[in-house]
OpenMM code with the backbone's topology and positions (N, CA, C; nanometers):
from openmm import Vec3, app, unit

residues = "MET ILE ASP SER VAL HIS HIS VAL ALA PHE VAL VAL LYS ASN LEU ASP ASP ALA ILE ALA THR TYR GLU LYS LEU LEU GLY ILE LYS LEU TYR GLU ARG GLY PRO VAL PRO GLU ARG GLY GLY GLU ILE ALA VAL PHE VAL LEU ARG ASN ILE ARG ILE GLU LEU ALA ALA PRO THR GLY PRO GLY PHE LEU GLN ASN LEU LEU ASP THR LYS GLY GLU GLY PHE PHE HIS LEU ALA PHE GLY VAL ASP ASP MET GLY THR ALA ILE ALA GLU LEU GLN GLY LYS GLY ILE SER MET SER GLY PRO GLU LYS THR ILE TYR LYS ASP TRP ARG ILE ALA TYR ILE ASP GLN ASN ASP THR ALA GLY ILE TYR THR HIS LEU ILE ALA ASN ASP ALA ASP".split()
positions = [
    Vec3(-0.6349, 0.8993, 0.5493),
    Vec3(-0.4793, 0.9252, 0.5970),
    Vec3(-0.4027, 0.7385, 0.6005),
    Vec3(-0.3445, 0.7611, 0.7005),
    Vec3(-0.3057, 0.6298, 0.7493),
    Vec3(-0.4252, 0.5191, 0.7887),
    Vec3(-0.3856, 0.4214, 0.7013),
    Vec3(-0.5021, 0.3021, 0.7224),
    Vec3(-0.4597, 0.1834, 0.7681),
    Vec3(-0.3606, 0.1255, 0.7189),
    Vec3(-0.2572, 0.0257, 0.7497),
    Vec3(-0.1109, 0.0166, 0.7693),
    Vec3(-0.0608, -0.0969, 0.8338),
    Vec3(0.0798, -0.1118, 0.8156),
    Vec3(0.0941, -0.2245, 0.6869),
    Vec3(0.1760, -0.1382, 0.6029),
    Vec3(0.1983, -0.1604, 0.4480),
    Vec3(0.3307, -0.2896, 0.4703),
    Vec3(0.4472, -0.2984, 0.5489),
    Vec3(0.5103, -0.3552, 0.5892),
    Vec3(0.6244, -0.3137, 0.6691),
    Vec3(0.6999, -0.4201, 0.7227),
    Vec3(0.8297, -0.3976, 0.8384),
    Vec3(0.9207, -0.4757, 0.7561),
    Vec3(1.0393, -0.3879, 0.7617),
    Vec3(1.1469, -0.3841, 0.7606),
    Vec3(1.2358, -0.4528, 0.8597),
    Vec3(1.3584, -0.5295, 0.7468),
    Vec3(1.4775, -0.5609, 0.8802),
    Vec3(1.5758, -0.5857, 0.7914),
    Vec3(1.7372, -0.5109, 0.8282),
    Vec3(1.8429, -0.5303, 0.7821),
    Vec3(1.8935, -0.6664, 0.8101),
    Vec3(1.9808, -0.7022, 0.7080),
    Vec3(2.0408, -0.8129, 0.7149),
    Vec3(2.1974, -0.8232, 0.6711),
    Vec3(2.3061, -0.9254, 0.7235),
    Vec3(2.4059, -0.9047, 0.6546),
    Vec3(2.4302, -1.0025, 0.4931),
    Vec3(2.3790, -1.1252, 0.5286),
    Vec3(2.3363, -1.1697, 0.4351),
    Vec3(2.1837, -1.2077, 0.3955),
    Vec3(2.1821, -1.2086, 0.2455),
    Vec3(2.0124, -1.1418, 0.1668),
    Vec3(1.9542, -1.3214, 0.2007),
    Vec3(2.0329, -1.4345, 0.1139),
    Vec3(2.0476, -1.5057, 0.0503),
    Vec3(1.9851, -1.6269, 0.2021),
    Vec3(2.0992, -1.6274, 0.3293),
    Vec3(2.0694, -1.6508, 0.4176),
    Vec3(1.9216, -1.6177, 0.4436),
    Vec3(1.8675, -1.5020, 0.4795),
    Vec3(1.7893, -1.4542, 0.5610),
    Vec3(1.6465, -1.5090, 0.4695),
    Vec3(1.6594, -1.5031, 0.3302),
    Vec3(1.5657, -1.5660, 0.2575),
    Vec3(1.5447, -1.7138, 0.2584),
    Vec3(1.6250, -1.7816, 0.3098),
    Vec3(1.5819, -1.8976, 0.3226),
    Vec3(1.5591, -1.9217, 0.4907),
    Vec3(1.6130, -1.8702, 0.6101),
    Vec3(1.5480, -1.8649, 0.7296),
    Vec3(1.4084, -1.8234, 0.7089),
    Vec3(1.3371, -1.7211, 0.6701),
    Vec3(1.2203, -1.6640, 0.6396),
    Vec3(1.1008, -1.7600, 0.5414),
    Vec3(1.1884, -1.8601, 0.4712),
    Vec3(1.1158, -1.9166, 0.3895),
    Vec3(1.0466, -2.0232, 0.4669),
    Vec3(1.1570, -2.0712, 0.5649),
    Vec3(1.1379, -2.1867, 0.6627),
    Vec3(1.0431, -2.1555, 0.7865),
    Vec3(1.0626, -2.0201, 0.8229),
    Vec3(0.9939, -1.9763, 0.9438),
    Vec3(0.8463, -1.9544, 0.8956),
    Vec3(0.8138, -1.9126, 0.7534),
    Vec3(0.6894, -1.8808, 0.7581),
    Vec3(0.6524, -1.9806, 0.6613),
    Vec3(0.6855, -2.0502, 0.6007),
    Vec3(0.6144, -2.1161, 0.5331),
    Vec3(0.5286, -2.1282, 0.4060),
    Vec3(0.6072, -2.0323, 0.3881),
    Vec3(0.6042, -1.9461, 0.2023),
    Vec3(0.7136, -1.9230, 0.1227),
    Vec3(0.7280, -1.8721, -0.0051),
    Vec3(0.8356, -1.8126, -0.0719),
    Vec3(0.8453, -1.7179, -0.0532),
    Vec3(0.9635, -1.6727, -0.1599),
    Vec3(0.9509, -1.5542, -0.1462),
    Vec3(0.8774, -1.5128, -0.2472),
    Vec3(0.8451, -1.3723, -0.2295),
    Vec3(0.7508, -1.3112, -0.3232),
    Vec3(0.8537, -1.2272, -0.4149),
    Vec3(0.9205, -1.1459, -0.3952),
    Vec3(0.9764, -1.0958, -0.4678),
    Vec3(1.1282, -1.0539, -0.4090),
    Vec3(1.2156, -0.9947, -0.5321),
    Vec3(1.3741, -1.0125, -0.4718),
    Vec3(1.3970, -0.8387, -0.6197),
    Vec3(1.4762, -0.7728, -0.4986),
    Vec3(1.5234, -0.6515, -0.6677),
    Vec3(1.6465, -0.5612, -0.6063),
    Vec3(1.6775, -0.4790, -0.6454),
    Vec3(1.7830, -0.3972, -0.6366),
    Vec3(1.7366, -0.2380, -0.5646),
    Vec3(1.7663, -0.1791, -0.4850),
    Vec3(1.7059, -0.0877, -0.4149),
    Vec3(1.8566, 0.0153, -0.4122),
    Vec3(1.9083, 0.0730, -0.5570),
    Vec3(2.0519, 0.1487, -0.5428),
    Vec3(2.0355, 0.2538, -0.4775),
    Vec3(1.9742, 0.3576, -0.4172),
    Vec3(1.9556, 0.4776, -0.3217),
    Vec3(2.0110, 0.4406, -0.2235),
    Vec3(1.9491, 0.2825, -0.1556),
    Vec3(2.0085, 0.2930, -0.0378),
    Vec3(2.1461, 0.1822, -0.0241),
    Vec3(2.1400, 0.1504, -0.1429),
    Vec3(2.3353, 0.0739, -0.1572),
    Vec3(2.2670, -0.0740, -0.1501),
    Vec3(2.1804, -0.1203, -0.1442),
    Vec3(2.1279, -0.2328, -0.1460),
    Vec3(2.0476, -0.3688, -0.2500),
    Vec3(1.9934, -0.4727, -0.1555),
    Vec3(1.8791, -0.4966, -0.2400),
    Vec3(1.7694, -0.5750, -0.1534),
    Vec3(1.6548, -0.5508, -0.1878),
    Vec3(1.5233, -0.6364, -0.0576),
    Vec3(1.5311, -0.7387, -0.1120),
    Vec3(1.4410, -0.8022, -0.0185),
    Vec3(1.3679, -0.9355, -0.0548),
    Vec3(1.2366, -0.8847, 0.0363),
    Vec3(1.1232, -0.9306, -0.0479),
    Vec3(0.9726, -0.8755, 0.0248),
    Vec3(0.8871, -1.0478, 0.0258),
    Vec3(0.8275, -1.0763, 0.1535),
    Vec3(0.7288, -1.2023, 0.1739),
    Vec3(0.5990, -1.1031, 0.2069),
    Vec3(0.5110, -1.2137, 0.1413),
    Vec3(0.3221, -1.1563, 0.1394),
    Vec3(0.2776, -1.2388, 0.2117),
    Vec3(0.2530, -1.1697, 0.3532),
    Vec3(0.1114, -1.2431, 0.4296),
    Vec3(0.0121, -1.1991, 0.3878),
    Vec3(-0.0912, -1.2914, 0.4270),
    Vec3(-0.1745, -1.2186, 0.3996),
    Vec3(-0.2621, -1.0642, 0.4737),
    Vec3(-0.2026, -1.0165, 0.5922),
    Vec3(-0.1739, -0.8719, 0.6607),
    Vec3(-0.0875, -0.7823, 0.6348),
    Vec3(0.0356, -0.8027, 0.5980),
    Vec3(0.1362, -0.7462, 0.5933),
    Vec3(0.2489, -0.7960, 0.4975),
    Vec3(0.3083, -0.6835, 0.4623),
    Vec3(0.4767, -0.7827, 0.4215),
    Vec3(0.5640, -0.7917, 0.5063),
    Vec3(0.6594, -0.8446, 0.4852),
    Vec3(0.7818, -0.8364, 0.5442),
    Vec3(0.9550, -0.8126, 0.4631),
    Vec3(0.9883, -0.7254, 0.4784),
    Vec3(1.0878, -0.6332, 0.3841),
    Vec3(1.2361, -0.6827, 0.4821),
    Vec3(1.3157, -0.7984, 0.3722),
    Vec3(1.4460, -0.7979, 0.4356),
    Vec3(1.5827, -0.7117, 0.3420),
    Vec3(1.6391, -0.6082, 0.4256),
    Vec3(1.6742, -0.5361, 0.3393),
    Vec3(1.8746, -0.5703, 0.3608),
    Vec3(1.9355, -0.5752, 0.2599),
    Vec3(2.0659, -0.5997, 0.2882),
    Vec3(2.1762, -0.5016, 0.1966),
    Vec3(2.3055, -0.4933, 0.2473),
    Vec3(2.3805, -0.3722, 0.1680),
    Vec3(2.4444, -0.4914, 0.0628),
    Vec3(2.4978, -0.4026, -0.0412),
    Vec3(2.5677, -0.4705, -0.1723),
    Vec3(2.6630, -0.4187, -0.2003),
    Vec3(2.6709, -0.3069, -0.1072),
    Vec3(2.7985, -0.2604, -0.1366),
    Vec3(2.8135, -0.0760, -0.0290),
    Vec3(2.9098, -0.0295, -0.0294),
    Vec3(2.8765, 0.1299, 0.1051),
    Vec3(2.7745, 0.1751, 0.0605),
    Vec3(2.7218, 0.2780, 0.1515),
    Vec3(2.5877, 0.3361, 0.1520),
    Vec3(2.5625, 0.3073, 0.2996),
    Vec3(2.3953, 0.3646, 0.2590),
    Vec3(2.3072, 0.3297, 0.3831),
    Vec3(2.2867, 0.2514, 0.4404),
    Vec3(2.2471, 0.1170, 0.3536),
    Vec3(2.2253, 0.0188, 0.4651),
    Vec3(2.3799, -0.0360, 0.5134),
    Vec3(2.4666, -0.0645, 0.4493),
    Vec3(2.6080, -0.1299, 0.5161),
    Vec3(2.6389, -0.0311, 0.6592),
    Vec3(2.6240, 0.1659, 0.6127),
    Vec3(2.6587, 0.2246, 0.7671),
    Vec3(2.5160, 0.1757, 0.8739),
    Vec3(2.4405, 0.1506, 0.8164),
    Vec3(2.2916, 0.0799, 0.9438),
    Vec3(2.3591, -0.0430, 1.0046),
    Vec3(2.4153, -0.0808, 0.9325),
    Vec3(2.4199, -0.2207, 0.9626),
    Vec3(2.5728, -0.2154, 1.0534),
    Vec3(2.6964, -0.1409, 1.0051),
    Vec3(2.7607, -0.1118, 1.1196),
    Vec3(2.7730, -0.0373, 1.2435),
    Vec3(2.6678, 0.0604, 1.2283),
    Vec3(2.6107, 0.1038, 1.3399),
    Vec3(2.4944, 0.0596, 1.4500),
    Vec3(2.4411, -0.0276, 1.3772),
    Vec3(2.3181, -0.0886, 1.4866),
    Vec3(2.3094, -0.2154, 1.4934),
    Vec3(2.3686, -0.3262, 1.3895),
    Vec3(2.3727, -0.4428, 1.3571),
    Vec3(2.2540, -0.4985, 1.3094),
    Vec3(2.1939, -0.6352, 1.2672),
    Vec3(2.0945, -0.6672, 1.2381),
    Vec3(1.9591, -0.6361, 1.2797),
    Vec3(1.8677, -0.6173, 1.2416),
    Vec3(1.7245, -0.6260, 1.2799),
    Vec3(1.6311, -0.5118, 1.2430),
    Vec3(1.5573, -0.4646, 1.3336),
    Vec3(1.4625, -0.3732, 1.3071),
    Vec3(1.4808, -0.2783, 1.2153),
    Vec3(1.4446, -0.2274, 1.1071),
    Vec3(1.4881, -0.1448, 1.0134),
    Vec3(1.4174, -0.0544, 1.0112),
    Vec3(1.3047, -0.0541, 0.9162),
    Vec3(1.1775, 0.0528, 0.9295),
    Vec3(1.0493, -0.0035, 0.9237),
    Vec3(0.9430, 0.0943, 0.9566),
    Vec3(0.8099, 0.0900, 0.9422),
    Vec3(0.7494, 0.1613, 0.8625),
    Vec3(0.6581, 0.0874, 0.7622),
    Vec3(0.5570, 0.1743, 0.6256),
    Vec3(0.4112, 0.1639, 0.6814),
    Vec3(0.3703, 0.3042, 0.6776),
    Vec3(0.2063, 0.2930, 0.6946),
    Vec3(0.1819, 0.3290, 0.5708),
    Vec3(0.0431, 0.2354, 0.5128),
    Vec3(0.0038, 0.2539, 0.3877),
    Vec3(-0.1101, 0.3830, 0.3842),
    Vec3(-0.1064, 0.4180, 0.2559),
    Vec3(-0.2051, 0.5569, 0.2555),
    Vec3(-0.2503, 0.5397, 0.0936),
    Vec3(-0.3863, 0.5992, 0.0912),
    Vec3(-0.4742, 0.5952, -0.0153),
    Vec3(-0.4199, 0.7310, -0.0811),
    Vec3(-0.3819, 0.8526, -0.0410),
    Vec3(-0.3757, 0.9385, -0.0965),
    Vec3(-0.2539, 1.0164, -0.0616),
    Vec3(-0.1023, 0.9848, -0.1025),
    Vec3(-0.0109, 1.0494, -0.0702),
    Vec3(0.0082, 1.1822, -0.0350),
    Vec3(-0.0710, 1.2186, -0.0853),
    Vec3(-0.0443, 1.3969, -0.0992),
    Vec3(-0.1514, 1.4849, 0.0130),
    Vec3(-0.2573, 1.3936, 0.0003),
    Vec3(-0.4002, 1.4484, 0.1573),
    Vec3(-0.2865, 1.3929, 0.2965),
    Vec3(-0.2327, 1.2506, 0.2549),
    Vec3(-0.1394, 1.2201, 0.3781),
    Vec3(-0.1172, 1.2736, 0.4642),
    Vec3(0.0522, 1.3606, 0.3414),
    Vec3(0.1439, 1.4381, 0.3898),
    Vec3(0.1252, 1.5857, 0.4460),
    Vec3(0.0025, 1.6105, 0.3769),
    Vec3(-0.0409, 1.6969, 0.4533),
    Vec3(-0.1389, 1.7550, 0.5368),
    Vec3(-0.1848, 1.6614, 0.5712),
    Vec3(-0.3019, 1.6317, 0.7079),
    Vec3(-0.1714, 1.6181, 0.8339),
    Vec3(-0.0711, 1.5350, 0.7864),
    Vec3(0.0505, 1.5041, 0.8939),
    Vec3(0.1061, 1.6078, 0.9248),
    Vec3(0.1221, 1.6915, 0.8077),
    Vec3(0.2208, 1.8200, 0.8187),
    Vec3(0.1100, 1.9476, 0.9440),
    Vec3(-0.0337, 1.9216, 0.8749),
    Vec3(-0.0904, 2.0019, 0.9779),
    Vec3(-0.1140, 2.0219, 1.1003),
    Vec3(-0.0492, 1.8614, 1.1620),
    Vec3(-0.0629, 1.8132, 1.2964),
    Vec3(0.0938, 1.8790, 1.3448),
    Vec3(0.1638, 1.9315, 1.2547),
    Vec3(0.2820, 1.9572, 1.3215),
    Vec3(0.4228, 1.8626, 1.2994),
    Vec3(0.3914, 1.7028, 1.2297),
    Vec3(0.4848, 1.6125, 1.1868),
    Vec3(0.5374, 1.6509, 1.0948),
    Vec3(0.6942, 1.6629, 1.0416),
    Vec3(0.7413, 1.6779, 0.9621),
    Vec3(0.7997, 1.5404, 0.8797),
    Vec3(0.8097, 1.5946, 0.7590),
    Vec3(0.8811, 1.4700, 0.6631),
    Vec3(0.9780, 1.5531, 0.6574),
    Vec3(1.0669, 1.4088, 0.5946),
    Vec3(1.2588, 1.4558, 0.5846),
    Vec3(1.2789, 1.4797, 0.4948),
    Vec3(1.1779, 1.4657, 0.3468),
    Vec3(1.2084, 1.4944, 0.2282),
    Vec3(1.0828, 1.5049, 0.1690),
    Vec3(1.0876, 1.4801, -0.0028),
    Vec3(0.9821, 1.4745, -0.0533),
    Vec3(0.9477, 1.3004, -0.0857),
    Vec3(0.8138, 1.3035, -0.1415),
    Vec3(0.8180, 1.1576, -0.2119),
    Vec3(0.8823, 1.1410, -0.3100),
    Vec3(0.8748, 0.9991, -0.2891),
    Vec3(0.9845, 0.9709, -0.4469),
    Vec3(0.9096, 0.7862, -0.4374),
    Vec3(1.0132, 0.7631, -0.5234),
    Vec3(0.9737, 0.5929, -0.6107),
    Vec3(1.1140, 0.5747, -0.5581),
    Vec3(1.1306, 0.4598, -0.4463),
    Vec3(1.2209, 0.3509, -0.4413),
    Vec3(1.2859, 0.2429, -0.4372),
    Vec3(1.1782, 0.1569, -0.5039),
    Vec3(1.1701, 0.0400, -0.5764),
    Vec3(1.0219, 0.0222, -0.6284),
    Vec3(1.0411, -0.0666, -0.7516),
    Vec3(0.9779, -0.0845, -0.8495),
    Vec3(0.8698, 0.0390, -0.8401),
    Vec3(0.7273, 0.0590, -0.7970),
    Vec3(0.6403, 0.1473, -0.8399),
    Vec3(0.5974, 0.2030, -0.6858),
    Vec3(0.6671, 0.1681, -0.5836),
    Vec3(0.6708, 0.2149, -0.4376),
    Vec3(0.6740, 0.3414, -0.4365),
    Vec3(0.5887, 0.4223, -0.4197),
    Vec3(0.5624, 0.5621, -0.3794),
    Vec3(0.6114, 0.6065, -0.2135),
    Vec3(0.6784, 0.6490, -0.1874),
    Vec3(0.6947, 0.6710, -0.0680),
    Vec3(0.8021, 0.8257, 0.0059),
    Vec3(0.7325, 0.8670, 0.1310),
    Vec3(0.7635, 0.9886, 0.1876),
    Vec3(0.7747, 0.9240, 0.3269),
    Vec3(0.9617, 0.9782, 0.3293),
    Vec3(0.9688, 0.9390, 0.4837),
    Vec3(0.9269, 1.0361, 0.5847),
    Vec3(0.9201, 1.0138, 0.6939),
    Vec3(0.8631, 1.1119, 0.8133),
    Vec3(0.9987, 1.1354, 0.9164),
    Vec3(0.9879, 1.2581, 0.9392),
    Vec3(1.1082, 1.3066, 1.0416),
    Vec3(1.1370, 1.1765, 1.1216),
    Vec3(1.2394, 1.1341, 1.1599),
    Vec3(1.2359, 1.0443, 1.2829),
    Vec3(1.2453, 1.1638, 1.4268),
    Vec3(1.2195, 1.2918, 1.4302),
    Vec3(1.2044, 1.3293, 1.5529),
    Vec3(1.0703, 1.3267, 1.5985),
    Vec3(0.9707, 1.3401, 1.5195),
    Vec3(0.8413, 1.3124, 1.4967),
    Vec3(0.7766, 1.1428, 1.5020),
    Vec3(0.8938, 1.0715, 1.5524),
    Vec3(0.8461, 0.9214, 1.5292),
    Vec3(0.9153, 0.8301, 1.6175),
    Vec3(0.9449, 0.9399, 1.7210),
    Vec3(1.0649, 0.8436, 1.8398),
    Vec3(1.1954, 0.8077, 1.7914),
    Vec3(1.2264, 0.8894, 1.6982),
    Vec3(1.3976, 0.7838, 1.6054),
    Vec3(1.3310, 0.6848, 1.5281),
    Vec3(1.2102, 0.6135, 1.5227),
    Vec3(1.1796, 0.4969, 1.4254),
    Vec3(1.1865, 0.5572, 1.2843),
    Vec3(1.2746, 0.4717, 1.2221),
    Vec3(1.2699, 0.4990, 1.0418),
    Vec3(1.1269, 0.4640, 1.0392),
    Vec3(1.0217, 0.5445, 0.9841),
    Vec3(0.9053, 0.5086, 0.9406),
    Vec3(0.8839, 0.6092, 0.7965),
    Vec3(0.7948, 0.5332, 0.7363),
    Vec3(0.7629, 0.6085, 0.6454),
    Vec3(0.5878, 0.5569, 0.5350),
    Vec3(0.5100, 0.6627, 0.4805),
    Vec3(0.4437, 0.6421, 0.4201),
    Vec3(0.4432, 0.5958, 0.2757),
    Vec3(0.3956, 0.5275, 0.2431),
    Vec3(0.3621, 0.3740, 0.1017),
    Vec3(0.2316, 0.3687, 0.0553),
    Vec3(0.2302, 0.4253, -0.0877),
    Vec3(0.0901, 0.4619, -0.1284),
    Vec3(0.0509, 0.2790, -0.1273),
    Vec3(-0.0569, 0.2791, -0.0821),
    Vec3(-0.1431, 0.1800, -0.1072),
    Vec3(-0.1454, 0.0609, -0.2069),
    Vec3(-0.1645, 0.1583, -0.3188),
    Vec3(-0.1612, 0.0543, -0.4753),
    Vec3(-0.0439, 0.0000, -0.4912),
    Vec3(0.1015, 0.0054, -0.3788),
    Vec3(0.2158, -0.0257, -0.4239),
    Vec3(0.2195, -0.1871, -0.4576),
    Vec3(0.2881, -0.2570, -0.4672),
    Vec3(0.2904, -0.4287, -0.5413),
    Vec3(0.3439, -0.4717, -0.4472),
] * unit.nanometer
topology = app.Topology()
chain = topology.addChain("A")
for resn in residues:
    res = topology.addResidue(resn, chain)
    for name in ("N", "CA", "C"):
        topology.addAtom(name, app.Element.getBySymbol(name[0]), res)
């Protein structure tokens, strides 16, 4: 089932500025950067020994811009790693935890499934396959 924290994500206004800040803070270079059209944005990923840090910024109207407008910059979501997405979803549902939609690929090979926020104390949380790069 859930066996790790794959990444923690933060929404930011300016991705270039945030990347520069985190490169300085972490002392490492950005791992990758790419578009996430479904969210109306772009993400940048830093890889540490035990976790990834994802920075997300809007590139136009959409989910990320709405999130920024309503909550401002800061924590966005938590992603738990799983080896078998189908089994993990079934186990959670067996415990009465609902998913907010089906499994989907949202960035590169990142297969994810969002957990209903009513079952996560209002925190955006999703499962992600451990084999996601």
